[in-house]
N, C-alpha and C positions, 0 to 999 in steps of 0.2 A: 790524874795519875791512876793507871790501871795496876791493881795489886799483883805481885808476883805469882800468888797462888792461882789467880784467874788466868794469867798467861800460861802457867804450867798446865792448867786444866784444858785450855784450848789446844795446846800442843799434844796433850795426852789423847785427845779425841780425834786427832788427825793422824793418818797413816802416812809417813814420809814417802813410802813407795808410791802410794796413790797420788799424793800431791805432786811429786816430781814427774810421775808418769803422765800427768795431764799435760805436761809441757815437752817432755823429752821421750825419746825411744829408749827403753831400758833393756838390758840383757842380763839374764841371771848368771851369777858367778858364785856357786856354792849357796851359802845362806844370804848373800848380799846381791846387789845389782850394780851394773856399771852403765855409763853413758858418756857421750862426748860432752865435755864441760861447756855449759852455756856462757861462761864468764871469761873464757879466753880461747883463742884458736888452737885446735889440736886435731891430729889425725888418728891418734891412738887413745882410747878412753882412759882417762885418769880420774874421772869423777865417779865416786862410789856412794851408794845408798846403803845405810846400815839399819835394817828394820829392828834389830834387837835394841838399839839405843835410840831409834827414831831420829837419826841425824844423817847428814850428808857431809862428805869431805872430798875436796879435789887435791890430789897429790901433785898437781901441776902448778896451780896458782894459789893454793892455800885456802880457797873459799870453804867455809865450814858453818854449820848451823843446824837449826831445827826447822819444822814446817813453816813457822812464821817468818823466820829470817830468809828462807828460800823464796817465799812469795814476795817479800820485800825486795830482795836483791834481783830476782828475775824480772819482776814487773816494774822495777824502778819506782817503788812507792815510798812514801814517808813511813816511819815506824807505825804511827797511829793508823794510817790507811791500810797497812798490811795486817795489823791486828784486827781491824774492822772486817776485812775480807775473810781472814782466818776464822774469826768468831762466827761469822755468818755460815761458813762451811761446817763449823763444828756445832752449830745450833745453840750457841751461847749468846745471851743478850748482855751486851756491855754498855748499853746506852747510859746507864746511871753513872758510869765512870768517865764519860766523855763530856768535855766542855762543848756547849752548843755552838757549832760553827755554821751559821745560817748561809745556805747557798742563796744566790739571787732568786727572787720569786720565779722567774721564767725557768731557771734550771731545776728548781724544786718541782715545778709542774711536769717538765720533761721526765725527770727521774721517777715521779709517781706514776705517770702513764706507762713509762718503760717497764716498771716492776709489774704492773697489772698485765701488760701485753705479754710479758714472759710467762706469767702465771697462766694466762688463758691458753697459750700454745702448749705448755706442758700438761695441761689437763684435757687437751683434745684427744679423742680416741685415735688409735694407730691408723684406722681406716679413713680418717678425715682427709679431704683433698689437700690441706696444707702440709700434712705429713707425707702424703704421696708425692707432692711436688718436691719437698726437701730431700726425701730419700732418693728420688730420681737424680737429684743434683749431687748425690754423694754425701748428704749431711744427715747424720744420725742424730738421735736424741742427745747424745753426749756432746756432739759438735754444736748442736743448736744451743745447748747450755753454755758451752765454751765461748761462743760468739754472741751470746745473749740475745738470740733472735726471739721474736714474739709474734703474736697474731692479734688482729683486731676483729672481733665478731660483732661490733656495733653496740655492745651492751654498756659500755662505759659512759658514752656521751659526755655530759658536763658534770658527772658525779664527783670527779676529783677537784674540779674547779669549785664546786659547791662546798667540798670539805675545807678548801682554803678560804672560803667565803669571798671568792673572786667572781667577777662577771664573766659570762660566756664570751663576751667580746674579746677578752684576752686570749681565750682558746682559739678564737677565729684568727686573731692576729698572728698567733704562733703556728697556724696551719694544722691544728689538731681537730677543731670543731668547726663545722660549717655554720653559717648564719641561721639555718633552720634547725640547728641543734644536733644534726647527725654527725657521725665521725667521718673525717676526711679519708682515713685509711681503712674503712670498713671492708672486711673480707680480703684483706691483704696481709701477707707476711711482713712483719715489721723488722727493719734493720736499723739498729741504733747508730747514729753518727756521733762520734765523740771528738772532743778537742784533744789537745796534746796531753792533758792531765787526766784523761779518761772520764770526763764529765759529759753526759748526754746533752747535746746542744741542738739536735734535729733528728728527724726520722726519714727513712726511705721506706715506701710501701710497695711490695712486689705483688702484682695480681697473680691469682692462682687459676683463673678461669678464662684466660685470654682477654680480659678486660683491657680496654685502651684508656690511657697509656699503660704500658707494662709497669712503669715505675712512676710513683708520685713522690715528690720530695717536699720537705718543709720549706717554706719561704725563708729567705735569709733574715737573720735578726742580728742584734749587736754581739751575740756570742758565736754566730755561725755565718761565715762568708766562704763560699766555695773556693775563692781564690786563696784562702789561708788554711783550709783543712785538707789533709790527706787521709783517706779512709784507712783505718787500722794502724795509723802512725803510732798511736799510744801503745799498741802491742809490739810493733816492729822496731821501735827506735833502739832498743837495747841490742837486738839481733843485728841491725844494720851496723851498729858500732863494732860489734864483734866480727861480723863477716867482712867489713870494710867495703861493702858495696850494697846498692839497693836495686830492686827490680820495680819498675814503674808499669802498672797495668791500668786498665780503664774501669772495669765494672766491679760492683760490690762482690758478686759471687766469683769473679775471677780472682780477686784478692783472697777471699775466704778459701777457695780451692787450693790456691798456692800455699797458704798457711797450713792447711790440713795435710798437704803432701810434703811438708818439710821446708818450703821456701818462705820462711817466716820473716825474711827481710823484704817482703813485698808490700807495697802500698799502692793505693788507687787514687787517681785524680777524680774529682766529682764533676761530671760533664766531660768536655773534651779539651779543656784548656789547662796547660801547665803554666804556672805564673812565676813572677819574680819572688813572691812570698814563699812559694813551694821551694824554689831554689835556695833561698836564704835558710830555710828550715833544714834542708837536707845537707847543705855544705858544712854544717856544724858537725855532722856525723860521718860523712864520707865524701870523697870527690869522684867516686866511680858510680856510674849509673848504667843499667841495661834497660832499654825500653822494650816492653813486650805488649804494645798496644794491639788492638784488633787489626785483622788483616784486610778489612774492607777499606773503601776509599776514605771514609771518615777517620778511621783509625790511623791510616798512613798519613793523612793530613795532620792529625794530632801529633804524630811522631815528628814531622818536619817542623811544626810550630814550636814544639818543645825545645828544639835546638837553640832557638833565639836566646832563651834564658840559661839553658844548660851550658852552652858554650861561653856566654858572656861571664858566667860565674866560675869558669875554669874547670868544669867537670870533664872527666874522661868518659866519653859516651860510646856505648856499643848498642847496636840495634838487632833485636832478635826477630828473625823471620821464620815462619812455620807454615804448614799446609792445612791448617784448620781455621775456623772463624775467629776464635779467641782462645786464651789460655785454658779456660774452663773446659772447652770442647777438646782441646789438645790433651788434657789430662784424662778425660773420659775415653778417648780413642787410643791413646798411646801410653797413658800412665805417667808416673814420675820420670821414667826414662826418656819419654818424649820431651818433657820440659828440659831435662838435663842436656839432651842432644841439641835442642833449640838454643839454649844458653851458650853451650860450647861453640856453636857455629855462628854466634853473633858477629856482625861485621862492625868494625870501627867506623865512626861517622864519616871519615874522609874516604873510606872505601864504599860506603853505602850510597852516598850522594851521587857520584858518577854512575853507579850501577842502576840506581833507581830511575834516574832521568833518561837513561839511554833508550828505554822503551817508550818514552813519551814523545820522542822525535824520530824522524826518519834519518838516521845517521848515514844512510847510503846515498843521501841526496845532499848537494852542496848547501842548499838553503836550510835543510834539516840540521846540518852541522852548525850552520850559523846560529840557529835558534838554540841548539843544545849548548853551544859555547857561551851564548848570552846568559843562559841560566847558570852555567858553571861560573861565569864571571861574578854573578850575584853572590854565590856561596864563597868564592875566592875572597871577595871583599869582606864578607862576614867573618871568615876565618882570620883575615888580616887584622880586623879590628878587635877580635877576641883575644883570649889568652893562648891561642893555638896557632900563632903565626909560624911556629917552627915546623908545622906539618904542610906548609904550602907546596914545597917541592914534591912531597909524597902525593899530594892531591893532584898536581900537574901530571905526575908519573902515571897515576891511575887513569886519568883522562886519555893520556897518550896511548896506553895499552888498549883502551876501548876503541879509540879512533884509528889505531895503528898508524899514527903520525908522530913525527919527531917532537920531543918535549919542548925544544926551543921554539918551534912554530906554535905550539899550543900556548905556551906562556906569552909569546908576543901577541897572539891574537886576543887573549884575555886582557892583557894590559891595554891594548888598543881599544877594546870595547869599553873598558873602564874609563879610559881617557875621553872617549866620545861622550859617554854618559855624564862625566864630570862637567863637560862644557855644554850640556843639554842639547847635544846634536842628536837628531832623530835617527834611530837605527831602523831601517825599513824591514819589517818582518816578511817572511815568505808568504805570498798569497797566490793561489792558483789563478792563472790568467789565460785569456784566449790567445790563440796563435798570433792574431793581428796586433794585440796590445803588447806582446812581448818585445817585438822588434823596436817599437817606439820608446820603450823604457829601458832597453838593454844598456844603453850608455850610463844612465843614472845608477842602475844596479851594479854594473861592473865598477863604476867609480867608487861606490860605497865599499865594495869588496876589496878593491885595491887599497883604500884608506885603512880598512880594518886589518888586512893581512899582508900588506906590502905592495909596492908598485910593480907594474909590468906583468900582471896576471891576465890570462884569458880564461875562458870557461874550463878548459882542460887543466889549467894550472891549479884549479881548486883541489885536485887530487893530492896535492902535497900537504894540504892543511890537515 
């Protein structure tokens, strides 16, 4: 039990304006400050900060309290965890009032190294390459503290393991110490990877001198599996619930930049795979997702693969397309408005798919149309099996507009393709052939096309498809 006088002391040392200002954009109104309430959707600010009483109050939803209660409510923490965080900010030691709740040994090790990495970064001179790198990426000292970034200068080695009286081999298993005793993340910026409860379960290390690879990641352990973790989910979950949609990005700094610029409902996948576990996690908060993956081939491939789980779990999916490499670069070049414009222009998945694939095939050629429709048939079947069967007619309509052909013809062609695939009949893809071989195979090809698109067609008749 923490005595009331200790709680009062913690609150008295914390400035409610500074605490709330770490999370929200404030506007001065006389002696007080206002902001959009973080606890319910609103367009006009009804959330007030009162410095004279060191409290906050929302006249819209009734949320009210002191610095500790704001931290607890905003970060969705237990009361004890909120007090611990507030006490740390206030510089008050409350350890003697807390019952010892031991973290698993592995997580204690990660937490201890994490605290040291943060300390090392904050003590580096402003001219250090680590700070030069962060500042170039729009991350000030305040933001580095907010996202708990750190730096490894190679000085820790096995010292923390020694304090725990643990063998260096455990540090090697966790991907912190190499077998020769050196630090895996030496000379790298440290990004903590946290689980849903805010516990550090792994690290990512970003090189600052073009060392290859750019990123090093902790190996998976029983607390850390990439298929189950979404980066910044612990910070974003409350915002996702409030905003009623989430933004999916790829990189650590993409997610951090999005949060810094007000898009705090953003989370990042680790690697390039969105999984069923991720879908299960997000569907509890919202059924709306905007993907904002990188615009290179790998990023677009990740977008397409994410549909498998997003659609099967019933998400309403939109895809953001933009003219830079990734969201971080978009913010650097076009600022917050660039992201807003990209999000506003996002395409619904059943619009995106036909548009995306039209440039992959020559739709001015009958065989290119055939290949394009085979691909559309694959997606038609996916939509049919998902919770989005109702959009099939709209999907057909989009394809019809792209090919400038009647919807009935498109639908019949797709149904025929699916029928042939169901019975394992081989659909011959278009392959460039010599003039001599064309005549010998023309009957077979035309027979196939007739079966796919209806009887009585000749080469000219393909124009109606």
